[in-house]
C-alpha positions in Angstrom: -30.8 56.8 40.6 -28.8 55.8 43.7 -29.5 53.7 47.3 -29.2 56.7 50.1 -29.8 56.0 53.4 -29.9 57.4 57.3 -27.0 56.4 59.8 -28.5 55.5 63.0 -25.9 56.3 65.3 -26.4 53.4 68.8 -27.5 50.6 67.1 -25.7 47.4 65.5 -23.3 47.9 68.7 -21.5 45.7 70.3 -23.1 43.4 73.7 -21.7 45.5 76.3 -20.6 49.3 74.3 -17.9 51.4 75.3 -20.0 55.1 75.6 -17.8 58.7 76.5 -19.5 60.5 78.6 -17.1 63.4 79.5 -14.9 65.3 76.1 -11.7 68.2 76.1 -11.6 68.9 73.2 -9.4 71.4 71.5 -12.8 73.4 69.6 -16.0 74.3 70.0 -17.8 70.3 68.8 -20.7 73.0 67.4 -18.3 73.3 64.9 -17.9 69.9 63.5 -22.1 69.7 62.2 -22.0 72.8 60.1 -20.3 71.3 57.3 -17.1 72.7 57.2 -13.5 72.0 57.6 -11.6 73.3 60.5 -8.4 74.1 61.7 -7.4 71.7 63.6 -4.2 71.1 65.1 -2.3 67.4 64.9 -4.6 66.1 67.6 -8.2 67.1 68.4 -8.2 66.1 72.1 -9.5 64.0 74.5 -13.1 61.9 74.8 -13.0 60.2 78.2 -15.2 57.5 80.5 -16.3 58.9 83.9 -18.5 56.4 85.1 -17.2 52.5 85.4 -21.2 52.0 84.3 -19.8 53.4 80.8 -17.1 50.8 80.4 -17.4 48.3 77.6 -16.1 47.6 74.3 -15.5 50.4 71.6 -17.8 50.0 68.5 -16.3 51.4 65.0 -18.8 54.2 65.8 -17.9 55.3 68.5 -21.5 56.2 71.3 -20.9 59.2 72.9 -22.8 62.0 74.8 -21.9 64.7 72.1 -24.5 63.1 69.1 -20.2 63.6 66.8 -19.4 60.4 64.1 -16.1 59.4 66.1 -14.4 56.7 63.9 -12.4 53.8 64.5 -9.3 53.3 62.2 -10.3 49.8 60.7 -14.4 51.9 59.7 -11.5 55.2 58.1 -9.6 52.5 56.5 -12.7 51.2 54.9 -14.2 54.1 53.6 -10.6 55.6 52.1 -9.9 52.4 50.5 -13.7 52.7 48.5 -13.1 56.3 47.8 -15.6 57.9 50.4 -15.5 61.1 49.6 -16.6 64.4 51.7 -15.1 63.7 55.1 -12.4 65.0 56.6 -10.9 63.0 59.6 -9.6 64.6 62.9 -7.6 62.7 65.1 -9.2 62.6 69.0 -7.8 59.8 72.1 -9.9 57.9 73.4 -9.3 57.0 77.1 -11.6 54.3 78.9 -12.8 54.0 82.4 -9.8 52.8 83.4 -7.7 55.8 82.1 -5.7 52.7 78.9 -5.6 54.4 75.8 -8.1 53.5 72.9 -5.5 53.9 69.9 -7.0 54.8 66.3 -10.3 56.9 66.0 -10.4 59.9 64.9 -13.9 62.5 64.7 -15.3 62.4 61.2 -16.0 65.6 60.1 -18.9 65.9 57.5 -18.3 68.5 55.2 -20.7 67.8 52.4 -23.9 69.6 54.2 -27.0 70.5 51.2 -30.4 71.6 50.9 -31.6 68.5 50.2 -34.5 67.8 51.7 -37.8 66.8 49.3 -40.1 68.7 51.8 -43.4 68.3 49.3 -42.6 64.3 50.2 -41.0 64.6 53.2 -42.8 64.0 56.5 -41.8 66.3 59.0 -42.8 68.2 62.1 -42.2 72.2 62.4 -41.3 74.3 65.4 -43.8 76.1 66.5 -44.3 80.4 65.6 -44.1 80.4 69.5 -41.3 78.4 70.3 -39.2 80.1 73.6 -35.6 80.1 71.5 -36.6 82.2 68.6 -34.1 81.3 66.1 -35.6 77.3 65.6 -39.4 79.1 64.6 -40.5 77.6 61.8 -37.3 75.5 61.8 -37.6 71.6 60.8 -37.3 69.9 64.8 -38.1 66.4 63.5 -38.1 64.2 60.2 -40.5 60.7 59.3 -39.3 59.1 56.5 -37.3 61.7 55.0 -37.3 61.7 50.6 -34.0 63.2 49.3 -33.5 65.0 45.8 -31.3 62.9 44.2 -29.4 65.8 42.4 -28.3 67.7 44.9 -26.7 64.5 46.4 -24.4 64.5 43.0 -20.1 63.8 44.3 -20.4 62.8 47.9 -21.0 59.6 49.8 -21.9 60.8 53.2 -24.1 64.6 54.0 -25.4 66.5 56.6 -29.0 68.6 55.5 -29.4 72.1 56.0 -32.8 71.8 56.4 -32.2 69.5 60.1 -28.3 69.0 60.5 -28.6 66.0 63.7 -28.9 63.5 61.0 -25.9 61.6 59.2 -27.1 59.8 55.5 -24.9 57.8 53.7 -24.6 56.7 50.0 -24.1 53.2 48.6 -20.5 53.6 48.7 -20.7 54.4 52.5 -22.7 51.4 53.7 -21.4 48.3 51.3 -17.6 49.8 52.7 -18.9 49.7 56.2 -20.7 46.1 56.4 -18.8 43.5 54.6 -15.6 44.5 57.1 -18.2 43.7 60.4 -17.9 47.9 61.6 -20.8 48.2 64.2 -22.4 51.5 65.8 -24.4 52.1 62.8 -27.0 50.8 61.4 -28.6 51.8 58.0 -32.4 52.7 56.6 -32.7 53.3 53.0 -34.1 56.7 52.3 -36.2 57.6 49.5 -34.3 59.5 46.4 -36.5 62.1 44.1 -35.5 63.0 41.0 -37.2 65.4 40.2 -34.7 68.4 39.7 -35.4 70.8 42.1 
């Protein structure tokens, strides 16, 4: 059984990280969380820093208020060399507080979305049936100690769950590509993987 990890963003970062707090993108950022390829222009748009307090050294997984995975050229190359699949890279301009461009970043649109949450073995919390946002009622609002279904993770290395799309889970291959080159911006917490078929 392969090993899988929750990729924890804004962790394992540089001492004074750059944090993007403004975006001017060509598409709705929500389209980058649904697990589908997007039709995009050759350039996705701009991510920038508007406050001096948010300026700093950019991590390989760029910290940003949208919660999107934004990867450096170094990380992208490491993932591609390792044969990591499941990501559509979309070029994006990154600009520091001083107005200086920072080359090589791409939004990592994770195109694999699987029904891989093993509810029977996962500690989770649902939105209440009387939640004020009707569309969220009864859906997962928090995961603690997730267990993933191994048979739903075949032929991919990075995935979002249909049941809880905000978290990103990655394979051992992804982790092994990330760590040896000294990339920053993610830490990895191993999750349980169940062997029983769905």
